[in-house]
C-alpha positions as CSV (number, residue, x, y, z in Angstrom):
1,M,-0.1,-0.1,0.0
2,P,1.5,3.5,-0.9
3,V,2.3,5.9,1.8
4,V,-0.1,9.0,1.8
5,P,1.8,12.3,2.1
6,A,0.4,14.6,4.9
7,T,-1.0,17.1,2.4
8,W,-3.4,14.4,1.0
9,E,-6.0,12.3,2.5
10,A,-7.6,9.0,1.3
11,E,-11.2,9.6,-0.1
12,A,-11.9,6.1,-1.1
13,V,-9.9,2.9,-1.8
14,G,-7.4,3.7,-4.5
15,S,-8.2,7.4,-4.8
16,L,-6.6,10.4,-3.2
17,K,-7.8,14.1,-2.9
18,P,-5.9,17.2,-1.8
19,R,-6.7,18.5,1.7
20,T,-8.3,21.8,1.8
21,F,-7.4,24.5,4.6
22,M,-10.8,23.8,6.1
23,S,-10.0,19.9,6.3
24,I,-6.8,20.7,8.2
25,F,-8.3,23.5,10.4
26,P,-12.0,23.0,10.7
27,A,-14.2,26.2,11.3
28,Q,-14.9,26.8,14.8
29,A,-18.8,27.0,15.5
30,T,-20.4,30.2,16.4
31,L,-21.8,30.5,19.8
32,C,-25.1,32.3,20.8
33,M,-26.1,33.6,24.3
34,V,-29.3,31.8,25.7
35,C,-31.5,33.5,28.2
36,D,-35.2,32.7,29.0
37,I,-35.8,36.1,30.6
38,F,-33.4,39.0,29.9
39,K,-34.5,42.2,31.9
40,K,-32.9,45.7,32.9
41,G,-29.6,44.6,31.2
42,E,-29.1,41.2,32.7
43,C,-30.1,37.5,32.4
44,V,-32.3,36.8,35.2
45,Q,-33.4,33.2,34.2
46,G,-32.2,30.4,32.1
47,K,-28.6,31.8,31.2
48,G,-26.4,29.7,28.9
49,N,-25.2,29.4,25.4
50,C,-26.0,27.4,22.2
51,T,-23.9,26.3,19.1
52,L,-25.0,27.3,15.7
53,E,-25.7,24.4,13.3
54,E,-25.9,24.8,9.4
55,G,-28.7,27.3,8.5
56,S,-29.3,28.6,12.0
57,A,-28.7,32.0,13.6
58,C,-28.7,33.6,17.0
59,R,-32.1,34.9,17.7
60,T,-33.4,37.9,19.8
61,R,-37.0,38.3,20.7
62,D,-38.2,41.4,22.4
63,V,-41.5,41.1,24.0
64,Y,-43.7,44.1,24.6
65,H,-47.1,44.7,26.3
66,L,-49.6,47.3,25.2
67,N,-50.2,50.0,27.8
68,V,-53.2,52.1,26.9
69,K,-51.4,55.2,28.3
70,D,-47.8,54.8,27.3
71,G,-48.1,52.4,24.2
72,W,-45.8,49.5,23.7
73,I,-43.6,48.7,26.9
74,H,-40.7,46.4,26.7
75,N,-41.2,43.6,29.2
76,H,-38.2,41.2,28.7
77,T,-36.1,39.6,26.0
78,I,-35.4,36.0,25.0
79,L,-32.1,35.1,23.6
80,D,-31.5,31.7,21.9
81,C,-30.4,29.8,18.6
82,A,-33.2,29.2,15.9
83,N,-33.3,27.2,12.6
84,P,-34.4,28.8,10.6
85,C,-34.3,32.3,12.1
86,K,-36.8,35.0,10.4
87,A,-36.7,38.6,11.3
88,W,-40.2,39.8,11.9
89,K,-42.7,41.2,14.3
90,L,-45.8,39.3,15.7
91,Y,-48.8,41.0,17.2
92,H,-51.2,39.2,19.3
93,T,-53.9,40.9,21.2
94,E,-51.8,43.1,23.8
95,T,-48.6,41.5,22.9
96,K,-45.9,42.4,20.4
97,V,-42.8,40.2,19.7
98,S,-39.8,41.6,17.6
99,I,-37.5,39.0,16.4
100,F,-33.8,39.8,15.1
101,C,-31.4,37.3,13.8
102,C,-27.6,37.5,13.6
103,K,-24.7,35.1,12.7
104,G,-21.0,35.2,12.1
105,Q,-19.7,36.4,15.3
106,D,-19.8,34.7,18.7
107,F,-22.6,36.1,21.0
108,C,-23.8,38.6,18.2
109,N,-27.1,38.5,20.3
110,R,-25.5,39.3,23.5
111,Y,-26.3,43.2,23.7
112,R,-29.5,43.1,21.6
113,G,-31.7,42.7,24.8
114,K,-33.5,45.9,25.7
115,L,-32.2,48.1,28.7
116,R,-34.9,49.7,30.4
117,T,-34.1,53.3,31.3
118,M,-35.6,55.2,34.2
119,K,-36.9,58.7,33.9
120,T,-35.7,61.0,36.6
121,H,-37.3,64.4,37.2
């Protein structure tokens, strides 16, 4: 049996193919922040991370409730991985969910959660 040089890999019996850069150094998976309830700039429940699979993206869902006096008020944010991920807005009675997607950078959804600002007089 012939000796296979380090720059080649056997694909099938009797055939050789050149190794690509990606087969020598596989791409690292992209990580996303996971949080079931993100409020006031911090994860208060379900903190973790997830790894993107082919075709998926980091997802941010901002949840709002309708207040008759003040309009849409941000309640909390949900952070996770989704496959597929589609940016859109969902309205259901007095609840609105705004969905954002990102990929290509670790924790790209980390700072998408809304920070609640307090008015001072």
